N, C-alpha and C positions, 0 to 999 in steps of 0.2 A: 836425424834422418831415420825415416822409417825403412825397416828391412823388408824386401819382397817376401811374399808367402811362399813357403816351401811346399812342394808336393811329397807328401808323406805316406808311405805304405806302413800301416801299424798292424803287426801280426800278433794277435792276442786272442785267446779263447775265452777269456772272462768278460762277458758282455757288459756288466755293470761297470767294471773297472775301465774297460776301454771307452765306454760312453762318458764317463766322468772325466777321464783324461782328455778326450777330444773337446769336450765343452768347457772345461776349466783351464787347461794348461796349453792346449794347441788350437784355440779358437782362431787365432790369426793365420792359420796355415790350412792349406787344402789336404784333408786327411782321408785316406781310403782304410777302413778296417776289414781285415779277413781274420778268419779264426782257425785256418789250417794252412799247412805248408802246400798242399795242392792248390788251393785258392791264391796263395802268394805267388806261386809259380805262374799261374794263368794271368794275374794282374802284371807281373814283371815282364812277361812276354808281350803283353798288349800295350804297356804304357811305361814311360820313363818317370822315375821317382828321384828327388833329391836326397831322400833320407829313408832308411828303414829302421822302424823300431820293432825289436825282434824278441819275443819271449823265447825261452829255451825248452820249456815243457808244453808242448802242443798235443793235441789228441792223435794226430797222425804222424808224430815223430819229434825230433829235437831241432831247434833252431840252428844249431850247429851244421846240420846237413845243408840247410840252404845256403849258408855262407860258404861251404866248400864247393858249392855248384856255381858260385858268382865268380866272375874273373876278378882278381885282386886289383887290377889297375883300371878297370873300366866298369865301376859299379857305383850305386849310390853309398853315401856315408851310412854306417850301421852302428846302431846304438843297442846294445842288449838290455832288455828290460825285465829281468827275471825278480821275482821277489827274494830269491835266495842268492846270497853272495857267491857261493860255490857255483851255481849255475851261470851267473854273470862272468865269473872267471873263466868258465869253459867257453862262453861265447867270445870272450877276449882272445883266449888261445887259439880259437878257431879263426880269428881274423876280424873280429868286430873292432871298430874304431874306438869305442867307449862302452861304458855301461852305466845305468842309472838304475838303482833299486827302486822298487814299486813304492816303498815308504819314503823315498827321497825325490819323489817325482816333481815336487815344487821347484826343483833345481834344474828341470829338463831344458828350459829356455837358455839358461846360461850355459849349460853343456853344449847345446846346439851351436851357440854363437861361438864357442871356443874352438869348436871343430871346423867352423867356416873360416877362421882367420889363419 
């Protein structure tokens, strides 16, 4: 049985990486990409998402800041997507549900499925 497409907010400031990820690994989903915390806040205020993919090192702050602003019980799933294990660990400590390093992004679909169960 095919799973329904998720509405994903992908917060990533590396345009080439986000484009490849969107086309190669998340093509079955509805993905909105933004590059700043400011734009992420605007999107979250305007629309509901099922999942947030969140880098920790953004041009206007750290992804951890956004996690702290979201209510822990009424928010989308959050997956940290930093290239650095220590930054992914920071996102987990801040409240992200999981993390997927950029070099292991081929595993993102199975990680998303595991969070949905």
